[in-house]
C-alpha positions in Angstrom: 12.1 -16.4 0.0 9.0 -14.3 -0.1 8.9 -10.5 0.3 7.1 -7.4 -0.6 8.6 -4.1 -1.7 6.7 -1.0 -0.7 7.9 1.6 -3.2 8.4 5.3 -2.6 6.2 6.7 -5.4 5.5 10.0 -3.7 1.7 10.5 -3.2 0.3 7.0 -4.1 0.7 3.3 -3.5 2.7 0.6 -5.2 3.8 -2.8 -4.0 5.7 -5.6 -5.7 5.1 -9.1 -4.3 7.8 -11.8 -5.0 7.7 -15.5 -4.2 9.1 -18.7 -5.7 9.7 -17.1 -9.1 6.2 -15.5 -9.3 5.4 -11.8 -8.8 2.4 -9.6 -8.4 1.7 -5.8 -8.3 -0.7 -3.9 -6.2 -1.5 -0.4 -7.4 0.9 1.9 -9.2 0.6 5.7 -9.7 3.7 6.3 -11.9 4.2 4.4 -15.2 8.0 4.9 -15.4 8.9 3.9 -11.8 7.1 0.6 -11.9 8.2 -0.4 -15.4 11.8 0.7 -14.9 12.0 -1.2 -11.6 10.7 -4.4 -13.2 13.3 -4.0 -16.0 16.0 -3.4 -13.4 15.1 -6.7 -11.8 14.9 -8.6 -15.1 11.2 -9.2 -14.7 9.4 -9.6 -18.0 6.2 -11.2 -16.8 3.9 -10.1 -13.9 1.5 -13.0 -13.0 -1.2 -10.8 -11.4 -2.0 -7.2 -10.6 -4.6 -5.7 -8.4 -6.1 -2.2 -8.5 -7.4 -1.3 -5.1 -9.7 1.4 -6.4 -10.2 3.9 -9.2 -8.1 6.9 -8.0 -5.3 8.2 -10.2 -2.6 7.7 -7.6 -3.3 4.0 -7.7 -3.9 3.2 -11.4 -1.6 5.2 -13.7 1.3 2.7 -13.5 -1.0 -0.3 -14.1 -2.0 1.3 -17.5 1.6 1.3 -18.4 1.9 -2.3 -17.5 -1.2 -3.2 -19.6 0.2 -1.6 -22.7 3.8 -2.5 -22.2 5.5 -4.3 -25.2 8.3 -5.6 -23.0 6.6 -6.8 -19.8 3.6 -9.1 -20.0 0.7 -8.9 -17.5 -1.2 -12.1 -17.2 -4.1 -11.2 -15.0 -5.7 -8.0 -13.6 -8.3 -7.7 -10.8 -10.2 -4.4 -10.6 -13.7 -3.3 -9.4 -15.9 -1.2 -11.7 -16.6 2.4 -10.6 -19.5 4.0 -12.4 -18.9 7.4 -10.7 -15.4 7.8 -12.3 -15.3 10.2 -15.2 -11.6 11.0 -15.0 -9.2 11.0 -17.9 -7.0 8.4 -16.2 -10.0 6.1 -15.6 -11.0 6.4 -19.3 -7.4 5.6 -20.2 -7.5 2.4 -18.1 -10.8 1.4 -19.7 -9.2 1.9 -23.2 -6.1 -0.1 -22.2 -8.4 -2.9 -21.0 -10.3 -3.0 -24.3 -7.0 -3.3 -26.2 -5.8 -6.1 -23.8 -9.0 -8.0 -24.3 -9.0 -7.6 -28.0 -5.4 -8.8 -28.3 -5.9 -11.5 -25.7 -2.8 -10.3 -23.9 -4.3 -10.1 -20.4 -7.2 -11.6 -18.5 -9.1 -8.7 -16.9 -11.4 -9.7 -14.1 -13.8 -6.9 -13.1 -14.5 -8.3 -9.6 -12.3 -7.9 -6.5 -14.1 -8.7 -3.3 -14.1 -11.1 -0.4 -15.9 -13.8 -2.4 -14.5 -13.4 -5.9 -11.6 -14.0 -6.0 -11.5 -14.2 -2.2 -7.9 -15.1 -2.3 -5.1 -15.4 -4.9 -1.9 -17.4 -4.6 1.5 -15.9 -5.7 4.2 -18.4 -5.1 3.9 -19.2 -1.4 2.1 -15.9 -0.6 -1.6 -15.9 -0.1 -3.3 -12.7 -1.1 -6.6 -12.5 0.8 -9.2 -9.9 0.0 -10.7 -8.7 3.3 -12.8 -5.9 1.8 -15.0 -5.0 0.1 -17.6 -7.7 0.8 -19.6 -8.8 -2.3 -22.8 -7.3 -0.8 -21.2 -3.9 0.0 -19.6 -3.5 -3.4 -22.8 -4.4 -5.1 -24.2 -0.9 -4.5 -21.0 0.7 -5.8 -19.6 4.1 -5.5 -22.3 6.8 -5.1 -24.7 4.6 -3.1 -25.4 4.6 0.6 -24.6 2.0 3.2 -27.0 0.6 5.8 -26.5 3.6 8.0 -27.3 6.1 5.2 -23.6 7.1 4.8 -22.3 7.9 1.3 -20.2 5.2 -0.3 -17.2 6.6 -2.3 -14.4 5.2 -4.3 -12.3 5.2 -1.2 -15.1 3.2 0.7 -14.8 0.3 -1.8 -11.0 0.2 -1.7 -9.8 -3.4 -1.7 -8.1 -4.3 1.5 -5.5 -7.1 0.9 -3.6 -9.2 3.4 -0.4 -10.8 2.2 0.8 -13.8 4.1 2.8 -17.0 3.8 0.9 -19.5 6.1 2.0 -18.9 9.7 4.6 -16.4 8.6 4.4 -12.6 9.2 1.8 -10.8 7.2 1.3 -7.3 5.6 -2.0 -5.5 5.3 -2.5 -3.1 2.3 -5.5 -0.9 3.3 -5.7 1.2 0.1 -7.6 4.4 0.8 -10.3 2.8 2.8 -12.5 5.2 4.9 -14.6 4.6 8.0 -17.6 3.4 5.9 -15.4 0.8 4.1 -13.7 -0.1 7.4 -17.0 -1.0 9.0 -17.6 -3.3 6.1 -14.2 -4.9 6.4 -14.8 -5.6 10.1 -18.1 -7.3 9.3 -18.6 -11.1 9.7 -15.7 -11.1 12.3 -13.1 -10.9 9.6 -9.5 -11.0 10.9 -7.5 -8.0 9.8 -4.5 -8.6 12.1 -1.1 -8.2 10.5 2.5 -7.5 11.5 2.8 -4.6 9.1 0.1 -2.1 8.0 0.4 0.2 5.1 -1.9 2.9 6.6 -4.9 3.9 4.5 -5.0 7.1 2.5 -1.3 7.9 2.9 -1.9 9.1 6.4 -4.4 11.7 5.3 -7.4 12.7 7.3 -10.4 10.3 7.0 -13.8 11.6 5.7 -15.3 11.6 9.2 -14.4 14.3 11.7 -13.7 11.6 14.4 -10.0 11.0 13.6 -9.1 9.3 16.8 -12.0 6.8 16.4 -10.9 5.9 12.9 -7.3 5.4 14.0 -8.3 3.4 17.1 -10.6 1.2 15.0 -8.0 0.2 12.4 -5.2 -0.1 14.9 -7.3 -2.3 17.2 -8.2 -4.5 14.3 -4.7 -4.9 12.8 -2.4 -4.7 15.9 0.7 -4.0 13.7 4.3 -3.9 14.9 5.1 -1.6 12.0 3.0 1.1 10.3 4.1 2.4 6.9 2.9 5.7 5.4 3.2 5.7 1.6 3.3 9.5 1.3 4.5 12.3 -1.0 6.3 15.3 0.6 4.9 17.7 -2.0 1.2 16.9 -1.7 -1.5 17.1 1.0 1.0 17.4 4.0 0.7 13.7 4.6 1.0 11.9 6.9 -0.9 14.3 9.2 0.2 14.8 12.7 -3.4 14.0 13.9 -2.9 10.5 12.4 0.8 9.9 13.3 0.4 10.9 17.0 -2.2 8.3 18.0 -0.5 5.7 15.9 2.8 6.4 17.6 1.0 6.2 20.9 0.4 2.5 20.2 4.1 1.7 20.6 4.6 0.5 17.1 7.4 1.4 14.7 6.6 4.0 12.0 8.2 4.4 8.6 7.3 7.0 5.9 8.4 6.6 2.3 9.0 10.3 2.1 10.0 12.9 4.6 6.8 14.7 5.7 6.9 18.5 5.7 6.1 18.5 9.4 9.3 16.6 10.1 11.6 19.3 8.6 13.3 20.4 5.4 14.5 18.1 2.6 17.8 16.5 3.3 20.7 16.6 0.8 20.5 13.1 -0.7 23.3 10.8 0.4 21.4 7.5 -0.3 23.3 5.5 2.3 20.1 4.6 4.2 18.1 3.8 1.1 17.6 0.3 -0.3 18.8 -0.3 -3.9 15.5 0.2 -5.5 14.1 3.2 -7.4 12.5 5.8 -5.1 10.7 8.8 -6.3 12.1 11.1 -3.6 15.7 10.0 -3.9 16.8 12.7 -6.4 15.6 15.8 -4.4 16.2 14.5 -0.9 12.5 13.9 -0.2 12.9 10.2 0.6 12.8 9.2 4.3 12.7 5.4 4.4 12.3 5.4 0.6 11.4 2.1 -1.0 11.3 -0.7 1.6 11.5 -4.5 1.5 9.4 -6.4 4.0 10.1 -10.1 4.5 7.1 -12.4 4.7 9.3 -15.0 6.3 11.5 -15.2 9.3 11.0 -12.2 11.6 9.1 -10.2 9.0 11.4 -7.2 9.2 13.3 -4.9 6.9 16.9 -5.9 6.2 18.8 -4.9 9.3 21.5 -2.8 7.6 18.9 -0.5 6.0 16.8 -0.4 9.1 19.8 0.7 11.2 20.9 3.2 8.5 17.4 4.7 8.4 17.3 5.1 12.2 20.7 6.9 12.0 19.4 9.1 9.2 16.4 10.2 11.4 18.7 10.8 14.4 21.2 12.9 12.5 19.4 14.6 9.6 15.7 15.0 10.4 14.8 18.1 12.4 11.5 17.2 14.1 10.6 13.6 13.3 7.0 12.8 14.2 7.9 9.1 14.5 10.7 9.5 16.9 8.7 8.6 20.0 8.7 5.0 18.7 11.9 3.1 18.0 12.8 -0.5 17.2 14.5 -2.8 19.6 18.3 -3.2 19.8 18.1 -6.4 17.6 16.5 -4.4 14.8 13.1 -6.1 15.2 10.0 -3.9 15.4 8.2 -3.8 18.7 4.5 -3.4 19.1 1.3 -5.3 19.3 1.5 -7.2 16.0 2.1 -10.8 15.5 5.8 -11.9 15.4 
């Protein structure tokens, strides 16, 4: 059995990959949620972790993993970012120095389409689809071939998780239109059944929102789009993003209830999977933390899918996603591979 848990971490991203007794982590903004979840599962060793880019809402929990005395991290992939002068980035650098000195973790400061290119976790192949080695060479603060500024978001690692011919999931980090153009270079295949939408459903750097949404949706052709969002920050996902995504006929699931969808709901937990979710206590979780199978039909567990749909019908005032529903069999419909 191979699956991925997309956690409700409020504003940020965090995924746990599990396959054949091995596990990996992609991003983590909150130290306690990740470490406590791993302890809940009896996991005392993480084979590999990836940091998509240098923003706080993607790295804080990885620092906790690096310095943990109870959970061992074997290997970490992360790209340098010379433009980052934040306290959290300096904390990561300090944790890396300690890990290297103690020999507790192998830290690889390269994460692009060539190195490592792909990493195996059990039966799951983690393929790096962006940034390309040539693009990341300039780094954050440089300009691309069209004179556009390259930011930390531009060089976000885009990872596709798949098990051979089985359903796949695309983690797009915070990639913007500059990075997306790089990801689509050399005719790279970004298609996946499930897409964790970039930047938590926030507005892209460019003013052409529809073009950005069209470009990534045309490239990925997902059946399910997940927004890893926090209710209390930035009003994500934005309606300007959700509407064109919904217009594609794919299913939509948000980790937390967007402000545009209505008031917080008194927590009952019946629709939430049995994993820690940051919004669970205060009624902010919508889908909460979600398991996506990378085998079989590539869906969420049917009982939780059905309970989530019922929750939206009965408790959410103005759901932005409601124009798109799943089929009667619980499988997501859309343009993605099945």
